[in-house]
C-alpha positions as CSV (number, residue, x, y, z in Angstrom):
1,M,-8.1,19.5,39.0
2,A,-7.2,18.2,42.7
3,I,-6.9,14.7,42.8
4,T,-6.5,12.7,46.3
5,L,-4.8,9.4,46.0
6,P,-5.9,6.2,48.1
7,A,-3.6,5.0,51.0
8,T,-0.9,2.4,50.5
9,L,-2.6,-1.2,50.2
10,E,-0.6,-3.5,53.0
11,Y,0.1,-6.7,51.8
12,F,1.6,-9.6,53.7
13,P,2.5,-12.6,51.6
14,V,4.6,-14.5,54.0
15,Q,2.9,-17.5,54.6
16,S,2.1,-18.7,58.2
17,G,4.0,-22.0,58.7
18,P,7.5,-23.1,57.3
19,F,8.7,-22.0,54.3
20,E,7.4,-23.4,51.1
21,F,7.9,-22.0,47.3
22,R,4.4,-21.8,46.1
23,T,3.0,-20.7,42.7
24,G,0.2,-18.8,44.3
25,L,-1.9,-17.5,41.3
26,R,-5.0,-15.8,42.2
27,A,-7.4,-14.8,39.3
28,L,-8.5,-11.4,39.8
29,K,-12.0,-10.3,39.6
30,D,-13.4,-7.6,37.0
31,D,-14.2,-5.4,39.7
32,P,-12.6,-1.6,39.3
33,S,-14.3,-0.5,42.6
34,S,-12.5,-2.9,44.6
35,P,-9.0,-1.9,45.3
36,G,-7.3,-4.9,45.6
37,E,-8.9,-6.3,42.4
38,R,-7.1,-3.6,40.2
39,L,-4.7,-4.8,37.6
40,F,-2.7,-1.4,38.2
41,Q,-2.6,-0.2,41.9
42,I,-2.2,3.8,42.1
43,D,-1.8,5.5,45.8
44,G,-0.4,8.4,47.5
45,Q,3.2,7.4,46.7
46,W,2.7,7.9,43.0
47,L,5.2,10.8,42.9
48,R,8.0,8.8,44.7
49,Y,7.6,6.0,42.4
50,R,7.5,8.4,39.4
51,A,10.4,10.2,40.5
52,E,12.4,7.1,40.9
53,K,11.5,6.1,37.1
54,L,12.5,9.5,35.7
55,A,15.7,9.3,37.5
56,A,16.4,5.9,36.0
57,R,15.6,6.9,32.6
58,R,18.1,10.0,32.8
59,E,20.7,7.8,34.3
60,R,20.8,5.4,30.9
61,F,17.6,4.6,29.3
62,D,18.8,1.3,27.7
63,K,20.0,0.1,31.1
64,Y,16.2,-0.1,32.4
65,V,14.1,-0.4,29.1
66,C,15.0,-3.0,26.5
67,R,13.1,-4.4,23.5
68,H,13.5,-7.7,21.3
69,Q,11.6,-8.1,18.2
70,L,8.7,-6.3,19.5
71,S,6.5,-5.9,16.6
72,P,4.3,-2.5,16.1
73,A,1.1,-4.7,16.6
74,I,2.1,-6.1,19.8
75,A,3.3,-2.7,20.9
76,A,0.1,-1.1,19.8
77,S,-2.0,-4.0,21.5
78,A,-0.2,-3.4,25.1
79,A,-0.5,0.1,24.9
80,R,-4.2,0.0,24.3
81,F,-4.4,-2.3,26.8
82,V,-3.1,-0.2,29.3
83,I,-5.1,2.8,28.5
84,Q,-8.4,1.3,28.5
85,Q,-7.6,-0.5,31.6
86,I,-6.3,2.4,33.5
87,C,-9.2,4.8,32.3
88,R,-11.6,2.0,33.7
89,E,-9.8,1.4,36.8
90,W,-8.8,5.2,37.6
91,P,-11.4,7.5,35.9
92,D,-10.2,10.4,38.3
93,C,-6.5,10.1,37.1
94,F,-7.0,9.2,33.4
95,T,-9.2,10.3,30.8
96,L,-9.1,9.6,26.9
97,E,-10.3,12.1,24.1
98,Q,-10.7,10.0,20.9
99,H,-11.3,11.2,17.6
100,A,-11.3,10.0,14.2
101,D,-7.6,9.2,13.5
102,A,-6.1,10.6,16.7
103,G,-6.5,10.3,20.6
104,A,-5.3,12.2,23.7
105,L,-4.7,10.8,27.0
106,H,-5.4,13.1,30.0
107,C,-2.7,12.0,33.1
108,H,-4.3,14.2,35.7
109,I,-1.8,13.1,38.3
110,S,1.2,14.1,36.2
111,G,-0.4,16.9,34.2
112,E,0.5,15.7,31.1
113,R,-1.3,14.9,27.7
114,L,0.0,12.2,25.5
115,Y,-1.4,12.3,21.9
116,F,-1.7,9.2,19.5
117,D,-2.3,8.4,16.3
118,R,-5.0,5.6,15.4
119,E,-2.4,3.1,15.5
120,L,-1.6,3.8,19.2
121,V,1.8,5.4,17.9
122,L,2.9,8.5,20.1
123,T,2.7,11.8,18.2
124,G,3.5,14.4,21.0
125,T,3.4,15.5,24.6
126,E,2.4,18.2,26.4
127,N,4.2,18.8,30.0
128,G,6.3,15.7,29.3
129,P,9.8,14.9,31.1
130,Q,13.2,15.3,29.9
131,P,14.6,13.1,28.1
132,P,11.5,13.0,26.3
133,Y,9.4,9.7,26.2
134,R,10.7,7.5,23.3
135,D,7.4,6.2,22.5
136,A,3.8,5.3,23.6
137,L,5.0,2.3,25.9
138,D,7.5,4.6,27.5
139,A,5.0,7.2,28.1
140,L,2.7,5.0,29.5
141,C,4.6,3.1,32.1
142,C,5.7,6.7,33.5
143,Q,2.3,6.8,34.5
144,L,2.5,3.8,36.4
145,Q,3.7,2.4,39.5
146,E,4.5,-0.7,38.3
147,D,7.4,-2.3,36.1
148,F,6.1,-3.6,32.8
149,S,7.0,-6.3,30.3
150,I,5.5,-7.8,27.5
151,T,5.8,-11.3,26.2
152,R,5.0,-13.0,23.1
153,Y,4.4,-16.4,22.1
154,D,4.3,-18.4,18.9
155,G,2.5,-21.5,20.1
156,A,6.0,-23.2,20.0
157,Q,8.3,-20.9,21.8
158,D,7.9,-17.9,24.0
159,A,10.1,-14.5,24.6
160,I,10.3,-11.8,26.7
161,S,9.8,-8.8,24.0
162,Y,9.6,-5.6,26.2
163,L,10.8,-4.7,29.5
164,H,10.3,-1.4,31.4
165,L,12.3,-2.1,34.5
166,C,13.0,1.3,36.2
167,L,12.6,-0.1,39.6
168,P,14.0,-3.8,39.7
169,N,14.6,-6.3,42.6
170,Y,18.3,-6.9,42.2
171,W,18.1,-8.3,38.5
172,A,18.5,-6.4,34.9
173,A,16.5,-6.2,32.1
174,A,19.5,-6.5,29.6
175,D,19.8,-10.0,31.2
176,K,16.2,-11.2,30.7
177,I,15.3,-9.5,27.2
178,G,14.5,-12.0,24.5
179,L,14.5,-15.2,27.1
180,G,11.7,-17.6,27.4
181,F,10.0,-18.5,30.5
182,L,12.5,-21.5,31.2
183,D,15.4,-19.4,30.9
184,A,14.5,-16.4,32.7
185,H,13.3,-18.2,35.9
186,T,16.7,-20.6,35.9
187,P,18.1,-18.7,38.7
188,V,14.8,-19.1,40.9
189,P,15.4,-21.8,43.3
190,G,12.3,-23.7,43.7
191,M,10.8,-23.6,40.3
192,E,11.6,-26.9,39.2
193,R,8.3,-28.3,39.1
194,I,6.8,-25.0,37.7
195,N,9.3,-25.1,34.7
196,R,8.6,-28.8,34.1
197,Q,4.8,-27.4,33.5
198,A,5.7,-24.1,31.6
199,G,4.1,-24.9,28.5
200,A,1.0,-25.3,29.9
201,L,1.4,-22.4,32.6
202,I,2.2,-19.9,29.4
203,A,-0.9,-21.3,27.3
204,M,-2.9,-20.7,30.6
205,L,-1.7,-16.8,30.7
206,M,-2.3,-16.7,27.1
207,E,-5.9,-17.7,27.7
208,R,-7.3,-16.7,31.0
209,G,-6.5,-14.3,33.6
210,P,-5.7,-11.5,34.8
211,F,-3.7,-13.4,37.3
212,E,-1.9,-12.2,40.8
213,R,0.8,-13.8,42.9
214,F,3.5,-12.1,45.5
215,T,6.9,-12.7,45.9
216,W,8.8,-11.0,48.9
217,G,12.5,-10.5,50.0
218,L,14.2,-8.1,52.8
219,T,16.4,-5.0,51.9
220,S,18.2,-3.1,54.3
221,D,17.3,0.3,52.7
222,P,13.9,1.7,51.3
223,R,15.1,2.5,47.9
224,L,12.7,1.3,45.1
225,N,15.6,1.0,42.1
226,H,17.9,-2.0,43.1
227,H,19.3,-2.3,39.5
228,P,22.6,-4.8,40.1
229,E,24.8,-2.1,38.7
230,P,24.9,1.2,40.9
231,P,24.8,4.4,38.8
232,P,28.3,6.1,38.0
233,G,29.4,7.7,40.9
234,I,28.3,5.0,43.6
235,A,30.2,2.3,45.5
236,V,28.4,-1.3,44.8
237,E,28.4,-1.4,48.6
238,E,26.4,1.4,49.4
239,W,24.0,0.7,46.5
240,R,23.2,-3.0,46.9
241,G,20.7,-2.8,49.9
242,R,21.6,-5.9,51.5
243,R,23.8,-4.6,54.4
244,F,22.0,-5.3,57.6
245,D,23.8,-3.5,60.5
246,P,22.7,-5.4,63.9
247,A,24.2,-2.3,65.9
248,Q,21.7,0.2,63.7
249,P,19.4,-2.2,62.6
250,Q,17.2,-1.4,59.4
251,L,15.2,-3.7,57.5
252,W,12.3,-3.5,55.4
253,L,10.0,-6.1,53.7
254,R,10.1,-5.8,50.0
255,I,6.9,-7.1,48.7
256,E,6.3,-7.8,44.8
257,R,2.8,-8.1,43.4
258,Q,2.9,-9.4,40.2
259,V,0.6,-9.6,37.5
260,T,-0.2,-11.1,34.4
261,A,-2.9,-10.3,31.6
262,A,-3.2,-11.7,28.2
263,L,-3.3,-10.2,24.8
264,P,-5.0,-12.8,23.0
265,E,-5.1,-10.9,19.6
266,V,-1.4,-10.5,19.4
267,N,-0.3,-14.1,21.1
268,G,1.2,-12.3,23.8
269,F,1.0,-11.2,27.7
270,I,1.8,-8.4,29.7
271,F,3.5,-9.1,33.2
272,T,3.8,-6.2,36.0
273,I,5.6,-5.8,39.1
274,R,4.7,-3.6,41.7
275,T,6.7,-3.3,44.5
276,Y,5.7,-2.8,48.1
277,L,8.1,-1.9,51.1
278,R,7.0,-2.0,54.7
279,G,9.3,-1.3,57.5
280,I,10.2,-4.4,60.1
281,E,9.1,-2.4,62.8
282,S,5.7,-1.8,61.4
283,L,4.7,-5.7,61.7
284,N,2.7,-6.7,64.1
285,R,3.5,-10.0,66.5
286,E,1.8,-12.3,64.5
287,E,3.5,-11.3,61.3
288,L,7.0,-10.9,63.0
289,H,6.5,-14.5,63.6
290,S,5.7,-15.7,60.5
291,L,8.6,-14.0,59.1
292,S,10.9,-15.5,61.5
293,L,9.6,-18.9,60.9
294,A,9.9,-18.5,57.2
295,I,13.4,-17.2,57.3
296,E,14.6,-19.7,60.0
297,T,13.2,-22.8,57.7
298,M,14.2,-21.4,54.1
299,P,16.3,-23.9,52.4
300,D,20.1,-22.3,52.0
301,A,19.5,-22.2,48.3
302,V,16.4,-19.6,48.4
303,S,18.0,-17.7,51.4
304,R,21.1,-17.4,49.3
305,Y,19.0,-16.2,46.1
306,K,17.2,-13.7,48.5
307,G,20.6,-12.2,49.6
308,L,20.0,-13.4,53.2
309,D,22.5,-15.8,53.7
310,A,25.5,-13.5,55.1
311,Q,23.4,-12.4,57.9
312,R,20.6,-14.8,58.4
313,R,21.4,-15.3,62.3
314,E,21.5,-11.6,62.8
315,M,18.5,-10.8,60.9
316,L,16.5,-13.3,63.0
317,G,18.1,-11.8,66.3
318,Y,16.6,-8.6,65.2
319,L,12.9,-10.1,64.7
320,Q,13.5,-11.9,68.2
321,R,14.2,-8.4,69.9
322,L,11.1,-6.8,68.2
323,M,9.2,-9.8,69.5
324,G,10.5,-9.1,73.0
325,G,12.6,-12.2,73.1
326,W,9.8,-14.5,72.3
327,K,11.1,-17.8,71.1
328,L,9.8,-19.8,68.1
């Protein structure tokens, strides 16, 4: 079955005024017919995202996929949620056949069939990749353009129990797995006020939603996988993606769409990260102005965290040239 995938949505989450850290949570509407309201977003770049995910798994699986005290019940609940959601949001891409004791998910984009028992344990695949899928969550995450995590919460303490992070933005799954919200976000400047309300925030994520928010940064290459540790045989300087050359400028706006959805029956929630890349030269004048102002007014701690500090002035000069020398 031939499938025509939609164009990539173009987001621009940079605020129009001076830089300010914002939580920016927005409740998604229950409307699968509206592209921006879908929890999982699929587009014409699906094959590229899929290829980078499979390459990461081949390099070293446990570098990108980690688990910590993930119970079968939470894993099954998350798998069920993903299957139901993608079949509802993308019926041309995914169809489910259910029988008394088993089911088969037809993934029409990848050409795979994933077989599950009644407990959502992966029992087999057709046309699957090498190395084979480890389990149901691994198989399902490789059908998505999002990276994927599960957090469990016992009413007093929360912990990240699963991370399928093949397209990371300068952080590693192994460094975050098992941590709670506060500890996982300690390196992020500007989070102090939010961290003080972490308990209330987690309770809200458990009870309401789905929610959407955005973050952004700049990168000097369009690679999706920016794990802090390069693959074997690749130098750190070549891999890191933060080597802006004013003589041959290349710069992309790297946008993260982050979505949460509750798994109330198992006291947990999922958290997804979808990366979008927009070439700086594709931005219009208004967008370039907003981006320049944000970089210019960004606190030093935030600039260092985003990897902009070393070449901040050079990047601003490049943006000014793109705007025709117009000054802020």
